[in-house]
C-alpha positions in Angstrom: -31.0 -8.9 -5.5 -28.1 -7.9 -7.7 -24.9 -7.0 -5.9 -23.5 -3.5 -6.1 -20.3 -2.8 -7.9 -17.4 -4.9 -6.7 -14.2 -2.9 -5.9 -10.7 -4.4 -6.3 -7.3 -3.0 -5.7 -5.1 -3.7 -8.8 -1.3 -3.4 -8.4 1.0 -3.4 -11.5 4.2 -3.3 -9.4 6.1 -0.9 -11.6 9.9 -0.2 -11.3 10.3 3.2 -9.5 14.1 3.8 -9.6 14.8 4.9 -13.2 17.3 7.7 -13.8 15.9 11.1 -14.3 17.1 11.1 -18.0 15.5 7.7 -18.8 13.0 9.1 -21.4 15.8 11.0 -23.2 18.2 8.1 -23.3 16.1 5.0 -23.8 13.6 4.2 -26.5 11.4 1.8 -24.6 10.4 0.6 -21.1 9.5 -2.8 -22.6 11.3 -5.9 -24.0 14.6 -4.1 -24.8 15.0 -1.9 -21.7 18.4 -2.8 -20.4 18.3 -4.7 -17.1 21.5 -2.9 -16.0 19.1 -0.2 -14.8 17.8 -2.5 -12.0 19.2 -1.1 -8.8 19.7 -4.0 -6.4 20.1 -1.9 -3.3 17.3 0.5 -3.9 15.0 -2.4 -4.8 15.5 -4.4 -1.6 12.1 -5.0 -0.1 10.3 -3.4 -3.1 8.1 -6.4 -3.9 7.3 -6.9 -0.2 6.2 -3.3 0.0 3.9 -3.8 -3.0 2.4 -7.0 -1.5 1.8 -5.1 1.8 -0.1 -2.4 -0.1 -2.4 -5.1 -1.5 -2.8 -6.6 2.0 -3.7 -3.2 3.2 -6.5 -3.1 0.7 -7.8 -6.3 2.2 -7.6 -4.8 5.7 -9.7 -1.8 4.5 -12.4 -4.1 3.1 -11.9 -4.1 -0.7 -13.7 -6.9 -2.4 -10.4 -8.2 -3.8 -6.9 -7.7 -5.1 -5.7 -8.0 -8.7 -2.4 -9.3 -10.1 -1.3 -9.8 -13.7 1.6 -11.3 -15.7 4.1 -9.3 -17.7 7.7 -10.0 -18.8 10.9 -8.0 -19.2 9.6 -4.5 -18.6 9.5 -1.7 -16.0 5.6 -1.4 -16.2 5.0 -4.6 -14.1 7.5 -6.6 -12.1 5.3 -9.7 -12.0 6.5 -12.3 -14.5 5.1 -15.0 -12.1 1.9 -13.6 -10.5 1.0 -16.9 -8.9 4.0 -16.4 -6.5 2.6 -13.1 -5.4 -0.8 -14.7 -5.1 0.7 -17.4 -2.9 2.0 -14.7 -0.6 -1.4 -13.0 -0.5 -3.1 -16.2 0.6 -1.0 -16.0 3.8 -1.3 -12.2 4.3 -5.0 -11.6 3.6 -8.2 -13.0 5.1 -11.3 -12.1 3.1 -10.9 -10.5 -0.4 -10.8 -12.4 -3.7 -7.3 -12.9 -5.2 -7.7 -12.2 -8.9 -4.9 -13.3 -11.2 -5.7 -11.6 -14.5 -4.2 -13.6 -15.8 -1.7 -16.4 -16.6 -0.6 -16.1 -20.2 -1.4 -19.7 -21.2 0.5 -20.0 -24.5 3.7 -19.1 -22.6 3.3 -21.7 -19.9 4.1 -24.9 -21.8 1.7 -27.4 -20.4 -1.6 -25.8 -19.2 -2.1 -28.6 -16.7 0.6 -26.9 -14.6 -1.6 -23.8 -14.5 -4.6 -25.9 -13.4 -2.5 -27.4 -10.6 -1.1 -24.1 -9.4 -4.5 -22.3 -9.4 -6.0 -25.3 -7.5 -3.2 -25.1 -4.9 -3.9 -21.3 -4.5 -7.6 -21.9 -4.2 -6.9 -24.4 -1.4 -4.4 -22.1 0.3 -6.9 -19.1 0.2 -9.9 -21.2 1.2 -11.7 -20.6 -2.1 -10.8 -17.0 -2.8 -9.1 -17.4 -6.2 -10.4 -15.9 -9.4 -8.7 -17.6 -12.3 -7.8 -15.2 -15.1 -6.4 -16.5 -18.4 -5.0 -14.4 -21.3 -3.2 -15.3 -24.5 -0.5 -12.6 -24.1 0.2 -9.5 -26.1 3.0 -8.3 -28.3 5.7 -7.9 -25.7 5.3 -11.4 -24.5 5.4 -12.7 -28.0 8.9 -11.1 -28.4 10.0 -12.0 -24.9 9.5 -15.7 -25.3 10.0 -15.9 -29.0 6.4 -17.4 -29.2 4.3 -17.7 -32.3 1.6 -15.1 -32.2 -0.2 -16.8 -35.1 -0.8 -19.9 -33.1 -1.5 -18.3 -29.8 -5.3 -17.9 -30.0 -5.9 -21.5 -30.9 -3.5 -22.6 -28.2 -5.2 -20.3 -25.7 -8.8 -21.6 -26.1 -7.6 -25.2 -26.1 -5.7 -24.6 -22.9 -8.7 -23.0 -21.2 -10.8 -26.0 -22.1 -8.2 -28.4 -20.7 -8.0 -26.5 -17.4 -11.8 -26.3 -17.0 -12.2 -30.0 -17.7 -9.3 -30.8 -15.3 -11.3 -29.0 -12.5 -14.7 -30.5 -13.3 -14.3 -34.0 -14.7 -13.3 -37.1 -12.8 -9.8 -38.3 -13.7 -7.8 -39.8 -15.0 -9.0 -39.1 -18.5 -7.2 -38.5 -21.8 -7.3 -35.1 -23.5 -7.0 -35.3 -27.3 -5.9 -31.8 -28.0 -4.2 -30.6 -31.1 -1.7 -28.5 -29.1 -1.7 -30.2 -25.7 -2.5 -33.9 -26.1 -2.3 -35.6 -22.7 -2.7 -39.3 -21.8 -3.5 -38.6 -18.2 -5.4 -35.6 -16.8 -5.8 -36.2 -13.1 -4.7 -33.2 -11.0 -4.3 -33.3 -7.3 -5.4 -31.2 -5.4 -8.7 -30.1 -6.8 -9.9 -26.5 -6.3 -11.9 -25.7 -3.2 -14.6 -23.9 -5.2 -17.2 -25.9 -7.0 -17.6 -26.4 -9.8 -14.4 -24.4 -10.2 -12.9 -20.9 -9.5 -14.6 -18.2 -11.5 -12.9 -17.7 -14.8 -12.2 -14.2 -16.2 -11.0 -13.5 -19.7 -9.5 -10.2 -20.8 -10.1 -8.9 -24.3 -10.5 -5.9 -26.4 -13.5 -6.0 -28.7 -12.9 -9.1 -30.7 -16.2 -10.8 -31.5 -14.5 -14.2 -31.4 -13.4 -13.6 -27.8 -16.8 -12.3 -26.7 -18.4 -15.4 -28.3 -16.2 -17.8 -26.4 -16.8 -15.9 -23.1 -20.5 -15.9 -23.6 -20.7 -19.6 -24.6 -18.8 -20.7 -21.6 -20.2 -18.5 -18.9 -17.0 -16.6 -18.2 -16.5 -13.0 -17.0 -15.4 -10.5 -19.6 -12.7 -7.9 -18.7 -12.4 -5.1 -21.1 -8.7 -4.6 -21.7 -8.7 -0.8 -22.1 -7.3 2.1 -20.2 -9.6 4.8 -21.5 -13.3 4.9 -20.7 -15.5 7.1 -22.9 -18.4 6.1 -25.1 -16.4 3.1 -26.3 -16.8 1.3 -22.9 -20.6 1.5 -23.1 -20.5 0.3 -26.7 -18.4 -2.7 -25.6 -20.9 -3.5 -22.9 -23.7 -3.4 -25.4 -21.8 -5.5 -27.9 -21.2 -8.1 -25.2 -24.9 -8.0 -24.2 -25.8 -8.7 -27.9 -23.4 -11.7 -28.0 -24.8 -13.1 -24.8 -28.4 -12.7 -26.1 -27.4 -14.6 -29.3 -26.3 -17.5 -27.2 -29.4 -17.6 -25.0 -27.9 -15.7 -22.1 -28.5 -12.2 -20.6 -26.1 -9.4 -19.6 -25.8 -8.9 -15.8 -23.1 -6.6 -14.3 -21.2 -9.4 -12.7 -20.3 -10.6 -16.2 -18.0 -7.7 -17.0 -15.2 -5.6 -15.5 -13.0 -2.7 -16.4 -9.7 -1.2 -15.3 -9.6 2.3 -13.8 -6.8 4.3 -12.2 -7.2 6.9 -9.5 -5.6 9.1 -6.9 -7.8 10.5 -4.1 -6.8 13.5 -2.0 -8.6 15.8 0.4 -9.1 18.3 -2.4 -8.6 18.3 -6.2 -5.5 20.5 -5.7 -4.0 18.3 -3.0 -4.6 15.2 -5.1 -2.9 16.7 -8.1 0.1 17.8 -6.0 0.6 14.5 -4.3 0.2 12.3 -7.4 1.9 14.5 -10.0 5.3 12.8 -9.9 4.1 9.3 -9.8 1.5 9.7 -12.5 3.9 11.4 -14.9 6.7 8.9 -14.2 4.1 6.2 -15.1 2.9 8.0 -18.3 6.4 8.9 -19.6 8.5 6.0 -18.6 6.3 2.9 -17.9 4.1 3.4 -20.9 7.0 4.1 -23.3 7.1 1.4 -25.9 3.5 0.4 -25.1 1.1 3.3 -25.0 3.1 6.1 -26.3 3.7 7.1 -29.9 7.3 8.1 -29.0 9.7 5.2 -28.7 10.1 1.7 -30.1 6.8 -0.1 -30.3 6.9 -3.8 -29.7 3.3 -4.3 -28.5 1.5 -4.2 -31.8 2.0 -4.9 -35.5 0.9 -7.2 -38.3 0.1 -10.5 -36.6 1.3 -9.3 -33.2 -0.8 -9.9 -31.3 -2.8 -12.2 -33.5 -6.1 -10.7 -34.7 -8.4 -12.5 -37.2 -8.0 -11.0 -40.7 -11.4 -9.5 -40.9 -11.1 -7.8 -37.6 -7.6 -6.5 -38.5 -8.9 -5.0 -41.7 -11.7 -3.3 -39.8 -9.1 -2.0 -37.3 -7.0 -0.5 -40.0 -10.0 1.1 -41.7 -11.1 2.8 -38.5 -7.8 3.7 -36.8 -5.8 6.9 -37.1 -2.1 6.0 -36.4 -1.5 9.6 -35.3 -4.1 9.5 -32.5 -2.4 10.2 -29.1 -2.2 7.4 -26.7 -2.4 7.5 -22.9 1.3 8.0 -22.5 1.1 11.0 -24.8 -1.0 12.9 -22.3 0.2 16.6 -22.1 -1.5 18.0 -19.0 -4.2 17.5 -16.4 -7.0 18.6 -18.7 -5.8 16.1 -21.3 -5.7 13.4 -18.7 -9.2 14.1 -17.4 -10.6 13.9 -21.0 -9.4 10.3 -21.4 -11.1 9.2 -18.2 -8.2 6.8 -17.6 -6.6 8.2 -14.5 -9.1 10.1 -12.3 -7.5 12.4 -9.8 -9.3 14.6 -7.3 -11.2 14.9 -4.1 -13.6 12.1 -2.9 -16.5 14.1 -4.5 -14.7 14.5 -7.8 -13.6 10.8 -8.0 -17.1 9.6 -7.1 -18.7 11.7 -9.8 -16.2 10.7 -12.4 -16.5 7.0 -11.6 -20.3 7.2 -11.6 -20.3 8.9 -15.0 -18.5 5.9 -16.4 -20.9 3.5 -14.7 -23.9 5.3 -16.0 -22.8 4.6 -19.6 -21.4 1.1 -18.8 -23.0 -0.5 -15.8 -20.3 -3.1 -15.2 -20.1 -5.1 -11.9 -16.3 -5.1 -11.3 -14.1 -2.1 -11.0 -10.4 -3.1 -10.9 -8.7 0.0 -9.6 -5.0 0.9 -9.9 -3.9 3.1 -6.9 -0.1 2.9 -7.1 1.4 4.4 -10.2 5.1 4.8 -11.3 7.3 5.8 -8.5 4.5 6.9 -6.1 5.5 6.6 -2.5 4.1 3.9 -0.2 2.5 6.5 2.0 0.7 8.2 -0.9 -0.6 5.0 -2.3 -2.0 3.9 1.0 -3.5 7.3 1.7 -5.4 7.2 -1.7 -6.6 3.6 -1.0 -7.9 4.7 2.4 -9.7 7.8 1.3 -11.2 5.9 -1.6 -12.5 3.1 0.6 -13.8 5.4 3.4 -15.2 8.3 1.4 -15.9 7.0 -2.2 -16.7 3.3 -2.0 -19.7 3.5 0.3 -21.4 6.0 -2.1 -20.5 3.8 -5.1 -21.9 0.7 -3.4 -25.2 2.4 -2.5 -25.7 4.1 -5.9 -24.8 1.0 -8.0 -26.9 -1.3 -5.8 -30.0 0.8 -6.6 -29.0 1.4 -10.3 -28.2 -2.2 -11.1 -31.4 -3.6 -9.6 -33.4 -1.0 -11.5 -31.8 -2.0 -14.8 -31.3 -5.7 -14.4 -33.4 -7.0 -11.5 -36.2 -8.2 -13.6 -33.8 -10.0 -16.0 -32.1 -11.8 -13.2 -35.4 -12.9 -11.8 -36.4 -14.4 -15.1 -33.1 -16.1 -15.4 -33.5 -17.6 -11.9 -37.0 -18.8 -12.6 -35.9 -20.4 -15.9 -33.1 -22.3 -14.1 -35.5 -23.9 -11.6 
């Protein structure tokens, strides 16, 4: 049997105390946003509150909690997600702890990442999902790192970490970027052969090929989910087939954002301030045309030349981004942030899953300066009134679509 969709609570831990005139006075919420705007008094206990919201998702029964790494911005206050993950190992009991992911080219020696994840896997009794990413434009500028080398460094680092978890040590690693005389980490992860590895990416064929060859899980790094999401799934399925594997829902995940209220009207009223704070402020300099863009440019992040040429040929630089959203109707069209009653949210989520039957939904509930009470209410309504229907519907749907393929794969493995 194929599992139904797995539902995770993703928290980006945004900064909620910006002045009301932030959008007028400052050109970006990333990289160059002045840290004098950090209010020490208002921010006391903020990270603890966010950790508790994730722990609340575990209490409700979510399949896992998701963290990620960003630097020098108001969008995500997690430059060191492994520290947050360590706290969650002590405050949660059952859900997976997904770190999506450590930005390997910024971490110096990847062996340190292997050691930290192994510690977390022990502390959580085998609940860690190990996410790895090369880092995007902002991190390139934050750390003055070479974007041109990052892809080569990234895949070498992933190989080193996987081998550190699966091969008896000590052994020598003859890498171009990370040569090591002794690879022999203690402790080893609890999970065997190693924690599940997730790799985020856009639609780069090179990334999909590496994921397919190594048996990793593909996370589509996109905030909008129309036809392109289904096309990405089909492209990944084609790459898997070319490498002798088959597509199953557990091999792919996507990010969605939602606010659930008793009715569509209540949901819009309760989430309006938090969502528009998130769109106008947190996405400025990242997913808005207005403001200073430091997230993308020639060679930042590194894209193979052929794919960059294809991108330029098919991209209209005037196309509005998520942060350019004008009103609720505009927001609904992008299928990025789904707001409404349990029925509305269920139907909108299922419309995405019909086109792209992916096995992992990583869901953002807290946005911008949303209150703790509102974020928890949305999580609770989602889990109690939306999640059971999603589980039932996708359990049937996934087995209809992929049950025979999984059976063939299991028989071939015997």
